[in-house]
C-alpha positions as MATLAB code, in Angstrom:
seq = 'MKKYYKRKIDEELKCWASSNDCKPLLLRGARQVGKNLGCKAYTSSPNRKTTNQ';
ca = [
      12.680   -9.452   10.028;
      13.570   -9.339    6.355;
      14.764   -6.148    4.712;
      11.946   -4.338    2.901;
      12.735   -2.902   -0.521;
      10.758    0.121   -1.673;
       8.363   -0.671   -4.512;
       6.200    1.348   -6.894;
       3.130    0.136   -5.036;
       4.192    2.091   -1.936;
       3.491    5.444   -3.581;
       0.332    4.119   -5.225;
      -1.051    3.021   -1.845;
      -0.357    6.452   -0.371;
      -2.142    8.157   -3.273;
      -5.058    5.728   -3.009;
      -5.489    6.315    0.714;
      -5.255   10.094    0.469;
      -7.824   10.430   -2.322;
     -11.278   11.696   -1.389;
     -13.076    8.975   -3.361;
     -11.161    6.066   -1.859;
     -12.749    3.010   -3.474;
     -12.100   -0.655   -2.590;
      -8.599   -1.737   -3.461;
      -7.922   -4.564   -5.885;
      -4.303   -5.500   -6.481;
      -3.482   -7.314   -9.674;
      -0.149   -8.162  -11.170;
       2.477  -10.757  -11.808;
       3.369  -13.388   -9.264;
       6.010  -12.780   -6.622;
       6.513   -9.052   -7.139;
       5.557   -7.900   -3.625;
       1.858   -7.028   -3.839;
       0.997   -8.627   -0.524;
       4.200   -7.536    1.197;
       3.628   -3.943    0.054;
       0.142   -3.925    1.571;
       1.390   -5.399    4.825;
       4.173   -2.819    5.017;
       1.709   -0.001    4.362;
      -0.769   -1.135    6.995;
       1.955   -1.529    9.608;
       3.558    1.876    8.941;
       3.006    4.253   11.862;
       2.361    7.349    9.705;
      -0.338    5.962    7.427;
      -3.663    7.722    7.088;
      -6.424    5.568    8.550;
      -9.528    7.610    7.695;
     -10.535   10.127    5.048;
     -11.812   12.928    7.241;
];
């Protein structure tokens, strides 16, 4: 598996998931900056929050 470099999106995803009014997520940005890889890393992390309860 390739080495994963921390990105700004990592903290943004955590804030998004922990907010009470968690709306649908739309990622926009330049090409090849790690948008998709950041989402995959977040969803596969064992300590992510799965529900807002």
